[in-house]
PyMOL Python script that loads the backbone (N, CA, C, O; Angstrom):
from pymol import cmd

cmd.read_pdbstr("""\
ATOM      1  N   MET A   1     -44.531 -36.129  73.683  1.00  0.00           N
ATOM      2  CA  MET A   1     -43.534 -35.749  72.938  1.00  0.00           C
ATOM      3  C   MET A   1     -43.822 -34.247  72.238  1.00  0.00           C
ATOM      4  O   MET A   1     -44.945 -33.970  71.817  1.00  0.00           O
ATOM      5  N   SER A   2     -42.851 -33.437  72.166  1.00  0.00           N
ATOM      6  CA  SER A   2     -42.911 -32.159  71.514  1.00  0.00           C
ATOM      7  C   SER A   2     -41.743 -31.783  70.451  1.00  0.00           C
ATOM      8  O   SER A   2     -40.756 -32.489  70.242  1.00  0.00           O
ATOM      9  N   SER A   3     -41.962 -30.833  69.964  1.00  0.00           N
ATOM     10  CA  SER A   3     -40.558 -30.289  69.225  1.00  0.00           C
ATOM     11  C   SER A   3     -39.341 -30.000  69.950  1.00  0.00           C
ATOM     12  O   SER A   3     -38.269 -29.782  69.387  1.00  0.00           O
ATOM     13  N   GLU A   4     -39.526 -30.000  71.309  1.00  0.00           N
ATOM     14  CA  GLU A   4     -38.323 -29.696  72.206  1.00  0.00           C
ATOM     15  C   GLU A   4     -37.831 -31.131  73.021  1.00  0.00           C
ATOM     16  O   GLU A   4     -37.041 -31.164  73.965  1.00  0.00           O
ATOM     17  N   SER A   5     -38.464 -32.205  72.443  1.00  0.00           N
ATOM     18  CA  SER A   5     -37.963 -33.321  72.966  1.00  0.00           C
ATOM     19  C   SER A   5     -36.777 -33.972  72.272  1.00  0.00           C
ATOM     20  O   SER A   5     -36.680 -33.976  71.045  1.00  0.00           O
ATOM     21  N   LYS A   6     -35.862 -34.532  73.093  1.00  0.00           N
ATOM     22  CA  LYS A   6     -34.692 -35.252  72.459  1.00  0.00           C
ATOM     23  C   LYS A   6     -35.000 -36.687  72.950  1.00  0.00           C
ATOM     24  O   LYS A   6     -35.187 -37.074  74.103  1.00  0.00           O
ATOM     25  N   ILE A   7     -35.005 -37.464  71.650  1.00  0.00           N
ATOM     26  CA  ILE A   7     -35.347 -38.875  71.718  1.00  0.00           C
ATOM     27  C   ILE A   7     -34.067 -39.883  71.526  1.00  0.00           C
ATOM     28  O   ILE A   7     -33.222 -39.694  70.651  1.00  0.00           O
ATOM     29  N   LEU A   8     -34.039 -40.668  72.190  1.00  0.00           N
ATOM     30  CA  LEU A   8     -32.971 -41.819  71.716  1.00  0.00           C
ATOM     31  C   LEU A   8     -33.954 -43.189  71.225  1.00  0.00           C
ATOM     32  O   LEU A   8     -34.825 -43.673  71.948  1.00  0.00           O
ATOM     33  N   ASP A   9     -33.697 -43.561  70.193  1.00  0.00           N
ATOM     34  CA  ASP A   9     -34.353 -44.751  69.497  1.00  0.00           C
ATOM     35  C   ASP A   9     -33.024 -45.903  69.696  1.00  0.00           C
ATOM     36  O   ASP A   9     -32.164 -46.138  68.846  1.00  0.00           O
ATOM     37  N   SER A  10     -33.109 -46.379  70.739  1.00  0.00           N
ATOM     38  CA  SER A  10     -32.050 -47.584  70.816  1.00  0.00           C
ATOM     39  C   SER A  10     -32.413 -48.732  70.089  1.00  0.00           C
ATOM     40  O   SER A  10     -33.620 -48.932  69.947  1.00  0.00           O
ATOM     41  N   ALA A  11     -31.494 -49.642  69.529  1.00  0.00           N
ATOM     42  CA  ALA A  11     -31.754 -50.694  68.760  1.00  0.00           C
ATOM     43  C   ALA A  11     -32.662 -50.330  67.770  1.00  0.00           C
ATOM     44  O   ALA A  11     -33.650 -51.047  67.606  1.00  0.00           O
ATOM     45  N   CYS A  12     -32.468 -49.141  66.942  1.00  0.00           N
ATOM     46  CA  CYS A  12     -33.504 -48.649  66.050  1.00  0.00           C
ATOM     47  C   CYS A  12     -33.927 -49.507  64.769  1.00  0.00           C
ATOM     48  O   CYS A  12     -34.894 -49.185  64.078  1.00  0.00           O
ATOM     49  N   ASP A  13     -33.020 -50.777  64.468  1.00  0.00           N
ATOM     50  CA  ASP A  13     -33.360 -51.701  63.334  1.00  0.00           C
ATOM     51  C   ASP A  13     -33.305 -50.582  62.115  1.00  0.00           C
ATOM     52  O   ASP A  13     -32.296 -49.883  62.017  1.00  0.00           O
ATOM     53  N   THR A  14     -34.270 -50.442  61.300  1.00  0.00           N
ATOM     54  CA  THR A  14     -34.361 -49.692  60.235  1.00  0.00           C
ATOM     55  C   THR A  14     -35.002 -48.335  60.427  1.00  0.00           C
ATOM     56  O   THR A  14     -35.290 -47.614  59.472  1.00  0.00           O
ATOM     57  N   SER A  15     -35.233 -47.981  61.801  1.00  0.00           N
ATOM     58  CA  SER A  15     -35.760 -46.674  62.280  1.00  0.00           C
ATOM     59  C   SER A  15     -37.165 -46.727  61.919  1.00  0.00           C
ATOM     60  O   SER A  15     -37.653 -45.777  61.307  1.00  0.00           O
ATOM     61  N   ILE A  16     -37.905 -47.791  62.249  1.00  0.00           N
ATOM     62  CA  ILE A  16     -39.233 -47.821  62.067  1.00  0.00           C
ATOM     63  C   ILE A  16     -39.904 -46.824  63.143  1.00  0.00           C
ATOM     64  O   ILE A  16     -40.865 -46.193  62.704  1.00  0.00           O
ATOM     65  N   VAL A  17     -39.616 -46.635  64.216  1.00  0.00           N
ATOM     66  CA  VAL A  17     -40.333 -46.019  65.263  1.00  0.00           C
ATOM     67  C   VAL A  17     -39.804 -44.549  64.940  1.00  0.00           C
ATOM     68  O   VAL A  17     -40.692 -43.700  65.022  1.00  0.00           O
ATOM     69  N   THR A  18     -38.639 -44.108  64.618  1.00  0.00           N
ATOM     70  CA  THR A  18     -38.085 -42.859  64.049  1.00  0.00           C
ATOM     71  C   THR A  18     -38.898 -42.232  62.844  1.00  0.00           C
ATOM     72  O   THR A  18     -39.222 -41.053  62.702  1.00  0.00           O
ATOM     73  N   ASP A  19     -39.167 -43.380  61.954  1.00  0.00           N
ATOM     74  CA  ASP A  19     -39.811 -42.749  60.700  1.00  0.00           C
ATOM     75  C   ASP A  19     -41.251 -42.583  61.193  1.00  0.00           C
ATOM     76  O   ASP A  19     -41.933 -41.780  60.557  1.00  0.00           O
ATOM     77  N   ILE A  20     -41.771 -43.161  62.136  1.00  0.00           N
ATOM     78  CA  ILE A  20     -43.250 -42.861  62.453  1.00  0.00           C
ATOM     79  C   ILE A  20     -43.349 -41.488  63.251  1.00  0.00           C
ATOM     80  O   ILE A  20     -44.251 -40.734  62.886  1.00  0.00           O
ATOM     81  N   ILE A  21     -42.642 -41.131  64.153  1.00  0.00           N
ATOM     82  CA  ILE A  21     -42.385 -39.858  64.751  1.00  0.00           C
ATOM     83  C   ILE A  21     -41.935 -38.818  63.799  1.00  0.00           C
ATOM     84  O   ILE A  21     -42.371 -37.676  63.949  1.00  0.00           O
ATOM     85  N   LEU A  22     -41.116 -39.083  62.842  1.00  0.00           N
ATOM     86  CA  LEU A  22     -40.847 -38.100  61.773  1.00  0.00           C
ATOM     87  C   LEU A  22     -41.901 -37.646  60.921  1.00  0.00           C
ATOM     88  O   LEU A  22     -41.792 -36.584  60.308  1.00  0.00           O
ATOM     89  N   LYS A  23     -42.830 -38.311  60.846  1.00  0.00           N
ATOM     90  CA  LYS A  23     -43.956 -38.421  59.891  1.00  0.00           C
ATOM     91  C   LYS A  23     -45.328 -37.316  60.644  1.00  0.00           C
ATOM     92  O   LYS A  23     -46.306 -36.885  60.034  1.00  0.00           O
ATOM     93  N   THR A  24     -45.016 -37.105  61.961  1.00  0.00           N
ATOM     94  CA  THR A  24     -45.893 -36.341  62.739  1.00  0.00           C
ATOM     95  C   THR A  24     -45.567 -34.867  62.462  1.00  0.00           C
ATOM     96  O   THR A  24     -44.597 -34.606  61.751  1.00  0.00           O
ATOM     97  N   GLU A  25     -46.304 -33.912  62.970  1.00  0.00           N
ATOM     98  CA  GLU A  25     -46.143 -32.612  62.898  1.00  0.00           C
ATOM     99  C   GLU A  25     -45.003 -32.050  63.997  1.00  0.00           C
ATOM    100  O   GLU A  25     -44.413 -30.993  63.772  1.00  0.00           O
ATOM    101  N   ILE A  26     -44.793 -32.696  64.979  1.00  0.00           N
ATOM    102  CA  ILE A  26     -43.648 -32.398  65.847  1.00  0.00           C
ATOM    103  C   ILE A  26     -42.574 -32.889  65.208  1.00  0.00           C
ATOM    104  O   ILE A  26     -42.635 -33.889  64.493  1.00  0.00           O
ATOM    105  N   LYS A  27     -41.328 -32.103  65.458  1.00  0.00           N
ATOM    106  CA  LYS A  27     -40.036 -32.601  64.756  1.00  0.00           C
ATOM    107  C   LYS A  27     -38.914 -32.435  66.007  1.00  0.00           C
ATOM    108  O   LYS A  27     -38.082 -31.530  66.060  1.00  0.00           O
ATOM    109  N   PRO A  28     -39.067 -33.434  66.928  1.00  0.00           N
ATOM    110  CA  PRO A  28     -37.746 -33.513  67.883  1.00  0.00           C
ATOM    111  C   PRO A  28     -36.639 -33.779  67.400  1.00  0.00           C
ATOM    112  O   PRO A  28     -36.544 -34.204  66.249  1.00  0.00           O
ATOM    113  N   GLU A  29     -35.665 -33.596  68.126  1.00  0.00           N
ATOM    114  CA  GLU A  29     -34.258 -34.262  67.735  1.00  0.00           C
ATOM    115  C   GLU A  29     -34.100 -35.679  68.231  1.00  0.00           C
ATOM    116  O   GLU A  29     -34.077 -35.936  69.435  1.00  0.00           O
ATOM    117  N   ILE A  30     -33.989 -36.612  67.271  1.00  0.00           N
ATOM    118  CA  ILE A  30     -33.920 -37.780  67.307  1.00  0.00           C
ATOM    119  C   ILE A  30     -32.450 -38.637  67.083  1.00  0.00           C
ATOM    120  O   ILE A  30     -31.832 -38.477  66.031  1.00  0.00           O
ATOM    121  N   HIS A  31     -32.034 -39.383  67.946  1.00  0.00           N
ATOM    122  CA  HIS A  31     -30.843 -40.045  67.763  1.00  0.00           C
ATOM    123  C   HIS A  31     -31.157 -41.526  67.587  1.00  0.00           C
ATOM    124  O   HIS A  31     -31.642 -42.169  68.519  1.00  0.00           O
ATOM    125  N   ALA A  32     -30.872 -42.105  66.337  1.00  0.00           N
ATOM    126  CA  ALA A  32     -31.200 -43.444  66.074  1.00  0.00           C
ATOM    127  C   ALA A  32     -30.124 -44.331  66.082  1.00  0.00           C
ATOM    128  O   ALA A  32     -29.301 -44.203  65.175  1.00  0.00           O
ATOM    129  N   VAL A  33     -29.940 -45.301  67.010  1.00  0.00           N
ATOM    130  CA  VAL A  33     -28.640 -46.027  67.000  1.00  0.00           C
ATOM    131  C   VAL A  33     -28.963 -47.521  67.186  1.00  0.00           C
ATOM    132  O   VAL A  33     -29.862 -47.890  67.942  1.00  0.00           O
ATOM    133  N   ASP A  34     -28.290 -48.269  66.554  1.00  0.00           N
ATOM    134  CA  ASP A  34     -28.195 -49.871  66.450  1.00  0.00           C
ATOM    135  C   ASP A  34     -26.898 -50.482  66.238  1.00  0.00           C
ATOM    136  O   ASP A  34     -26.220 -49.894  65.395  1.00  0.00           O
ATOM    137  N   VAL A  35     -26.375 -51.484  66.763  1.00  0.00           N
ATOM    138  CA  VAL A  35     -25.233 -52.117  66.736  1.00  0.00           C
ATOM    139  C   VAL A  35     -24.724 -52.582  65.293  1.00  0.00           C
ATOM    140  O   VAL A  35     -23.552 -52.659  64.927  1.00  0.00           O
ATOM    141  N   ALA A  36     -25.861 -52.870  64.571  1.00  0.00           N
ATOM    142  CA  ALA A  36     -25.793 -53.420  63.130  1.00  0.00           C
ATOM    143  C   ALA A  36     -25.754 -52.205  62.214  1.00  0.00           C
ATOM    144  O   ALA A  36     -26.594 -51.326  62.018  1.00  0.00           O
ATOM    145  N   GLU A  37     -24.512 -52.412  61.698  1.00  0.00           N
ATOM    146  CA  GLU A  37     -24.303 -51.252  60.456  1.00  0.00           C
ATOM    147  C   GLU A  37     -25.097 -51.182  59.271  1.00  0.00           C
ATOM    148  O   GLU A  37     -25.332 -50.130  58.678  1.00  0.00           O
ATOM    149  N   ASN A  38     -25.551 -52.426  58.895  1.00  0.00           N
ATOM    150  CA  ASN A  38     -26.652 -52.537  57.854  1.00  0.00           C
ATOM    151  C   ASN A  38     -27.840 -51.980  58.308  1.00  0.00           C
ATOM    152  O   ASN A  38     -28.527 -51.420  57.454  1.00  0.00           O
ATOM    153  N   MET A  39     -28.253 -52.003  59.485  1.00  0.00           N
ATOM    154  CA  MET A  39     -29.463 -51.331  59.868  1.00  0.00           C
ATOM    155  C   MET A  39     -29.415 -49.745  59.834  1.00  0.00           C
ATOM    156  O   MET A  39     -30.239 -48.990  59.319  1.00  0.00           O
ATOM    157  N   VAL A  40     -28.471 -49.487  60.381  1.00  0.00           N
ATOM    158  CA  VAL A  40     -28.071 -48.005  60.501  1.00  0.00           C
ATOM    159  C   VAL A  40     -27.896 -47.318  59.174  1.00  0.00           C
ATOM    160  O   VAL A  40     -28.147 -46.118  59.066  1.00  0.00           O
ATOM    161  N   SER A  41     -27.494 -48.006  58.212  1.00  0.00           N
ATOM    162  CA  SER A  41     -27.200 -47.613  56.836  1.00  0.00           C
ATOM    163  C   SER A  41     -28.749 -47.145  56.276  1.00  0.00           C
ATOM    164  O   SER A  41     -29.104 -46.079  55.773  1.00  0.00           O
ATOM    165  N   ILE A  42     -29.479 -48.321  56.560  1.00  0.00           N
ATOM    166  CA  ILE A  42     -30.919 -47.957  55.912  1.00  0.00           C
ATOM    167  C   ILE A  42     -31.807 -46.911  56.642  1.00  0.00           C
ATOM    168  O   ILE A  42     -32.561 -46.080  56.136  1.00  0.00           O
ATOM    169  N   ALA A  43     -31.510 -47.177  58.094  1.00  0.00           N
ATOM    170  CA  ALA A  43     -31.974 -45.816  58.973  1.00  0.00           C
ATOM    171  C   ALA A  43     -31.699 -44.676  58.332  1.00  0.00           C
ATOM    172  O   ALA A  43     -32.558 -43.895  57.920  1.00  0.00           O
ATOM    173  N   ARG A  44     -30.310 -44.516  58.208  1.00  0.00           N
ATOM    174  CA  ARG A  44     -29.787 -43.172  57.672  1.00  0.00           C
ATOM    175  C   ARG A  44     -30.382 -42.628  56.486  1.00  0.00           C
ATOM    176  O   ARG A  44     -30.582 -41.427  56.309  1.00  0.00           O
ATOM    177  N   GLU A  45     -30.710 -43.718  55.530  1.00  0.00           N
ATOM    178  CA  GLU A  45     -31.166 -43.140  54.359  1.00  0.00           C
ATOM    179  C   GLU A  45     -32.645 -42.946  54.605  1.00  0.00           C
ATOM    180  O   GLU A  45     -33.115 -41.967  54.026  1.00  0.00           O
ATOM    181  N   ARG A  46     -33.410 -43.598  55.272  1.00  0.00           N
ATOM    182  CA  ARG A  46     -34.779 -43.198  55.542  1.00  0.00           C
ATOM    183  C   ARG A  46     -34.906 -41.786  56.151  1.00  0.00           C
ATOM    184  O   ARG A  46     -35.768 -41.007  55.745  1.00  0.00           O
ATOM    185  N   SER A  47     -34.160 -41.512  56.991  1.00  0.00           N
ATOM    186  CA  SER A  47     -33.987 -40.215  57.702  1.00  0.00           C
ATOM    187  C   SER A  47     -33.454 -39.134  57.146  1.00  0.00           C
ATOM    188  O   SER A  47     -33.652 -38.048  57.691  1.00  0.00           O
ATOM    189  N   SER A  48     -32.760 -39.209  56.083  1.00  0.00           N
ATOM    190  CA  SER A  48     -31.801 -38.137  55.443  1.00  0.00           C
ATOM    191  C   SER A  48     -32.336 -37.099  55.167  1.00  0.00           C
ATOM    192  O   SER A  48     -31.539 -36.174  55.007  1.00  0.00           O
ATOM    193  N   ALA A  49     -33.739 -36.771  54.998  1.00  0.00           N
ATOM    194  CA  ALA A  49     -34.487 -35.579  54.531  1.00  0.00           C
ATOM    195  C   ALA A  49     -34.789 -34.722  56.068  1.00  0.00           C
ATOM    196  O   ALA A  49     -35.282 -33.595  56.119  1.00  0.00           O
ATOM    197  N   HIS A  50     -34.473 -35.338  56.974  1.00  0.00           N
ATOM    198  CA  HIS A  50     -34.801 -34.589  58.373  1.00  0.00           C
ATOM    199  C   HIS A  50     -33.550 -34.308  59.011  1.00  0.00           C
ATOM    200  O   HIS A  50     -32.729 -35.191  59.257  1.00  0.00           O
ATOM    201  N   PRO A  51     -33.360 -32.894  59.329  1.00  0.00           N
ATOM    202  CA  PRO A  51     -32.114 -32.532  59.737  1.00  0.00           C
ATOM    203  C   PRO A  51     -32.016 -32.882  61.455  1.00  0.00           C
ATOM    204  O   PRO A  51     -30.958 -33.108  62.042  1.00  0.00           O
ATOM    205  N   ASN A  52     -33.323 -32.867  62.061  1.00  0.00           N
ATOM    206  CA  ASN A  52     -33.284 -33.358  63.348  1.00  0.00           C
ATOM    207  C   ASN A  52     -32.884 -34.640  63.767  1.00  0.00           C
ATOM    208  O   ASN A  52     -32.631 -34.885  64.946  1.00  0.00           O
ATOM    209  N   ALA A  53     -32.800 -35.609  62.712  1.00  0.00           N
ATOM    210  CA  ALA A  53     -32.456 -37.090  62.965  1.00  0.00           C
ATOM    211  C   ALA A  53     -30.975 -37.326  62.706  1.00  0.00           C
ATOM    212  O   ALA A  53     -30.436 -36.881  61.693  1.00  0.00           O
ATOM    213  N   GLN A  54     -30.355 -37.991  63.580  1.00  0.00           N
ATOM    214  CA  GLN A  54     -28.956 -38.293  63.457  1.00  0.00           C
ATOM    215  C   GLN A  54     -29.186 -39.807  63.725  1.00  0.00           C
ATOM    216  O   GLN A  54     -30.043 -40.278  64.473  1.00  0.00           O
ATOM    217  N   THR A  55     -28.093 -40.622  62.838  1.00  0.00           N
ATOM    218  CA  THR A  55     -27.873 -42.006  63.241  1.00  0.00           C
ATOM    219  C   THR A  55     -26.398 -42.318  63.344  1.00  0.00           C
ATOM    220  O   THR A  55     -25.462 -41.693  62.845  1.00  0.00           O
ATOM    221  N   ALA A  56     -26.372 -43.509  64.160  1.00  0.00           N
ATOM    222  CA  ALA A  56     -25.033 -43.914  64.531  1.00  0.00           C
ATOM    223  C   ALA A  56     -24.842 -45.487  64.901  1.00  0.00           C
ATOM    224  O   ALA A  56     -25.739 -45.943  65.610  1.00  0.00           O
ATOM    225  N   VAL A  57     -23.931 -46.273  64.568  1.00  0.00           N
ATOM    226  CA  VAL A  57     -23.558 -47.584  64.853  1.00  0.00           C
ATOM    227  C   VAL A  57     -23.120 -47.245  66.405  1.00  0.00           C
ATOM    228  O   VAL A  57     -22.209 -46.451  66.643  1.00  0.00           O
ATOM    229  N   MET A  58     -23.838 -47.906  67.405  1.00  0.00           N
ATOM    230  CA  MET A  58     -23.533 -47.978  68.610  1.00  0.00           C
ATOM    231  C   MET A  58     -24.351 -48.995  69.400  1.00  0.00           C
ATOM    232  O   MET A  58     -25.558 -49.097  69.184  1.00  0.00           O
ATOM    233  N   ALA A  59     -23.669 -49.831  70.406  1.00  0.00           N
ATOM    234  CA  ALA A  59     -24.416 -50.778  71.132  1.00  0.00           C
ATOM    235  C   ALA A  59     -25.567 -49.784  72.059  1.00  0.00           C
ATOM    236  O   ALA A  59     -25.533 -48.562  72.197  1.00  0.00           O
ATOM    237  N   GLY A  60     -26.409 -50.609  72.532  1.00  0.00           N
ATOM    238  CA  GLY A  60     -27.418 -49.892  73.308  1.00  0.00           C
ATOM    239  C   GLY A  60     -27.008 -49.932  74.645  1.00  0.00           C
ATOM    240  O   GLY A  60     -27.606 -49.150  75.384  1.00  0.00           O
ATOM    241  N   LYS A  61     -25.950 -50.798  75.265  1.00  0.00           N
ATOM    242  CA  LYS A  61     -25.587 -50.912  76.399  1.00  0.00           C
ATOM    243  C   LYS A  61     -24.167 -50.038  76.644  1.00  0.00           C
ATOM    244  O   LYS A  61     -23.532 -49.982  77.697  1.00  0.00           O
ATOM    245  N   GLU A  62     -23.870 -49.409  75.442  1.00  0.00           N
ATOM    246  CA  GLU A  62     -22.578 -48.924  75.549  1.00  0.00           C
ATOM    247  C   GLU A  62     -22.576 -47.409  74.712  1.00  0.00           C
ATOM    248  O   GLU A  62     -21.720 -47.015  73.919  1.00  0.00           O
ATOM    249  N   LEU A  63     -23.524 -46.872  75.053  1.00  0.00           N
ATOM    250  CA  LEU A  63     -24.113 -45.500  74.495  1.00  0.00           C
ATOM    251  C   LEU A  63     -23.050 -44.476  74.749  1.00  0.00           C
ATOM    252  O   LEU A  63     -22.532 -44.615  75.858  1.00  0.00           O
ATOM    253  N   SER A  64     -22.597 -43.525  74.062  1.00  0.00           N
ATOM    254  CA  SER A  64     -21.550 -42.570  74.007  1.00  0.00           C
ATOM    255  C   SER A  64     -22.171 -40.951  74.354  1.00  0.00           C
ATOM    256  O   SER A  64     -21.498 -39.942  74.140  1.00  0.00           O
ATOM    257  N   PHE A  65     -23.524 -40.925  74.905  1.00  0.00           N
ATOM    258  CA  PHE A  65     -24.108 -39.750  75.228  1.00  0.00           C
ATOM    259  C   PHE A  65     -23.897 -39.607  76.619  1.00  0.00           C
ATOM    260  O   PHE A  65     -23.743 -40.560  77.383  1.00  0.00           O
ATOM    261  N   SER A  66     -23.891 -38.474  76.929  1.00  0.00           N
ATOM    262  CA  SER A  66     -24.025 -37.939  78.380  1.00  0.00           C
ATOM    263  C   SER A  66     -24.970 -38.420  79.188  1.00  0.00           C
ATOM    264  O   SER A  66     -25.816 -38.912  78.441  1.00  0.00           O
ATOM    265  N   ASP A  67     -25.350 -38.574  80.478  1.00  0.00           N
ATOM    266  CA  ASP A  67     -26.464 -38.948  81.340  1.00  0.00           C
ATOM    267  C   ASP A  67     -27.285 -37.708  81.151  1.00  0.00           C
ATOM    268  O   ASP A  67     -26.720 -36.618  81.061  1.00  0.00           O
ATOM    269  N   ASN A  68     -28.607 -37.818  81.087  1.00  0.00           N
ATOM    270  CA  ASN A  68     -29.700 -36.948  81.162  1.00  0.00           C
ATOM    271  C   ASN A  68     -29.546 -36.380  79.774  1.00  0.00           C
ATOM    272  O   ASN A  68     -29.971 -35.225  79.746  1.00  0.00           O
ATOM    273  N   THR A  69     -29.132 -36.755  78.733  1.00  0.00           N
ATOM    274  CA  THR A  69     -29.198 -35.886  77.397  1.00  0.00           C
ATOM    275  C   THR A  69     -30.541 -36.023  76.922  1.00  0.00           C
ATOM    276  O   THR A  69     -30.988 -34.991  76.422  1.00  0.00           O
ATOM    277  N   PHE A  70     -31.430 -37.168  76.942  1.00  0.00           N
ATOM    278  CA  PHE A  70     -32.601 -37.440  76.531  1.00  0.00           C
ATOM    279  C   PHE A  70     -33.822 -37.384  77.235  1.00  0.00           C
ATOM    280  O   PHE A  70     -33.900 -37.823  78.382  1.00  0.00           O
ATOM    281  N   THR A  71     -35.044 -36.747  76.487  1.00  0.00           N
ATOM    282  CA  THR A  71     -36.280 -36.574  77.382  1.00  0.00           C
ATOM    283  C   THR A  71     -37.016 -37.909  77.203  1.00  0.00           C
ATOM    284  O   THR A  71     -37.917 -38.200  77.989  1.00  0.00           O
ATOM    285  N   HIS A  72     -36.700 -38.661  76.288  1.00  0.00           N
ATOM    286  CA  HIS A  72     -37.435 -39.852  75.848  1.00  0.00           C
ATOM    287  C   HIS A  72     -36.390 -41.002  75.272  1.00  0.00           C
ATOM    288  O   HIS A  72     -35.458 -40.703  74.525  1.00  0.00           O
ATOM    289  N   SER A  73     -36.661 -42.350  75.711  1.00  0.00           N
ATOM    290  CA  SER A  73     -35.855 -43.445  75.051  1.00  0.00           C
ATOM    291  C   SER A  73     -36.724 -44.444  74.638  1.00  0.00           C
ATOM    292  O   SER A  73     -37.508 -44.978  75.423  1.00  0.00           O
ATOM    293  N   ILE A  74     -36.650 -44.707  73.579  1.00  0.00           N
ATOM    294  CA  ILE A  74     -37.330 -45.988  72.919  1.00  0.00           C
ATOM    295  C   ILE A  74     -36.573 -47.125  72.436  1.00  0.00           C
ATOM    296  O   ILE A  74     -35.574 -47.027  71.724  1.00  0.00           O
ATOM    297  N   THR A  75     -37.067 -48.173  72.835  1.00  0.00           N
ATOM    298  CA  THR A  75     -36.390 -49.552  72.463  1.00  0.00           C
ATOM    299  C   THR A  75     -37.586 -50.449  71.697  1.00  0.00           C
ATOM    300  O   THR A  75     -38.306 -51.150  72.408  1.00  0.00           O
ATOM    301  N   ASN A  76     -37.763 -50.427  70.461  1.00  0.00           N
ATOM    302  CA  ASN A  76     -38.939 -51.050  69.749  1.00  0.00           C
ATOM    303  C   ASN A  76     -38.792 -52.587  70.228  1.00  0.00           C
ATOM    304  O   ASN A  76     -39.134 -53.073  71.306  1.00  0.00           O
ATOM    305  N   LEU A  77     -38.200 -53.195  69.141  1.00  0.00           N
ATOM    306  CA  LEU A  77     -38.116 -54.665  69.182  1.00  0.00           C
ATOM    307  C   LEU A  77     -36.740 -55.336  69.660  1.00  0.00           C
ATOM    308  O   LEU A  77     -36.571 -56.555  69.613  1.00  0.00           O
ATOM    309  N   GLY A  78     -35.837 -54.494  70.094  1.00  0.00           N
ATOM    310  CA  GLY A  78     -34.430 -54.664  70.597  1.00  0.00           C
ATOM    311  C   GLY A  78     -34.282 -55.181  71.988  1.00  0.00           C
ATOM    312  O   GLY A  78     -33.195 -55.587  72.397  1.00  0.00           O
ATOM    313  N   LEU A  79     -35.560 -55.171  72.854  1.00  0.00           N
ATOM    314  CA  LEU A  79     -35.360 -55.683  74.202  1.00  0.00           C
ATOM    315  C   LEU A  79     -34.883 -57.010  74.443  1.00  0.00           C
ATOM    316  O   LEU A  79     -34.299 -57.342  75.475  1.00  0.00           O
ATOM    317  N   VAL A  80     -35.178 -57.884  73.328  1.00  0.00           N
ATOM    318  CA  VAL A  80     -34.665 -59.151  73.517  1.00  0.00           C
ATOM    319  C   VAL A  80     -33.161 -59.414  73.511  1.00  0.00           C
ATOM    320  O   VAL A  80     -32.646 -60.477  73.856  1.00  0.00           O
ATOM    321  N   TYR A  81     -32.398 -58.134  73.004  1.00  0.00           N
ATOM    322  CA  TYR A  81     -31.143 -58.215  72.873  1.00  0.00           C
ATOM    323  C   TYR A  81     -30.313 -58.016  74.314  1.00  0.00           C
ATOM    324  O   TYR A  81     -29.188 -58.444  74.574  1.00  0.00           O
ATOM    325  N   PHE A  82     -31.055 -57.371  75.023  1.00  0.00           N
ATOM    326  CA  PHE A  82     -30.589 -56.948  76.267  1.00  0.00           C
ATOM    327  C   PHE A  82     -30.913 -57.902  77.450  1.00  0.00           C
ATOM    328  O   PHE A  82     -31.872 -57.820  78.217  1.00  0.00           O
ATOM    329  N   THR A  83     -29.937 -58.803  77.439  1.00  0.00           N
ATOM    330  CA  THR A  83     -30.174 -60.078  78.474  1.00  0.00           C
ATOM    331  C   THR A  83     -29.732 -59.872  79.508  1.00  0.00           C
ATOM    332  O   THR A  83     -30.114 -60.675  80.360  1.00  0.00           O
ATOM    333  N   ASP A  84     -28.836 -58.865  79.958  1.00  0.00           N
ATOM    334  CA  ASP A  84     -28.434 -58.768  81.403  1.00  0.00           C
ATOM    335  C   ASP A  84     -29.294 -57.738  82.277  1.00  0.00           C
ATOM    336  O   ASP A  84     -28.911 -56.572  82.365  1.00  0.00           O
ATOM    337  N   THR A  85     -30.265 -58.098  82.817  1.00  0.00           N
ATOM    338  CA  THR A  85     -31.141 -57.169  83.604  1.00  0.00           C
ATOM    339  C   THR A  85     -30.216 -56.163  84.485  1.00  0.00           C
ATOM    340  O   THR A  85     -30.702 -55.041  84.626  1.00  0.00           O
ATOM    341  N   GLY A  86     -29.221 -56.346  84.970  1.00  0.00           N
ATOM    342  CA  GLY A  86     -28.277 -55.500  85.888  1.00  0.00           C
ATOM    343  C   GLY A  86     -27.456 -54.669  85.059  1.00  0.00           C
ATOM    344  O   GLY A  86     -26.780 -53.794  85.601  1.00  0.00           O
ATOM    345  N   ASP A  87     -27.428 -54.805  83.972  1.00  0.00           N
ATOM    346  CA  ASP A  87     -26.558 -53.731  82.863  1.00  0.00           C
ATOM    347  C   ASP A  87     -27.351 -52.755  82.506  1.00  0.00           C
ATOM    348  O   ASP A  87     -28.480 -53.048  82.115  1.00  0.00           O
ATOM    349  N   GLY A  88     -26.988 -51.554  82.555  1.00  0.00           N
ATOM    350  CA  GLY A  88     -27.561 -50.289  81.735  1.00  0.00           C
ATOM    351  C   GLY A  88     -28.868 -49.992  82.447  1.00  0.00           C
ATOM    352  O   GLY A  88     -29.580 -49.062  82.067  1.00  0.00           O
TER     353      GLY A  88
END
""", "prot")
cmd.dss("prot")
cmd.show_as("cartoon", "prot")
cmd.util.cbc("prot")
cmd.orient("prot")
């Protein structure tokens, strides 16, 4: 990862991974999304001091981003919620 990276943190929960990345010297563009509004609210608060971080309520299998938007995609603990292996 570098400052030029564009990262998707899907099923971000409270943005645990986003928070770790933002504490490094690199400052990539990060989009942290989760289907749970309360999780996104916490993630938004945690990342509010970082202009490179965006948060949104969004289901991981219904992303509204164009194809090839991101250089990296992270799904930390959310994989258990993606039960259809043929989807997305």
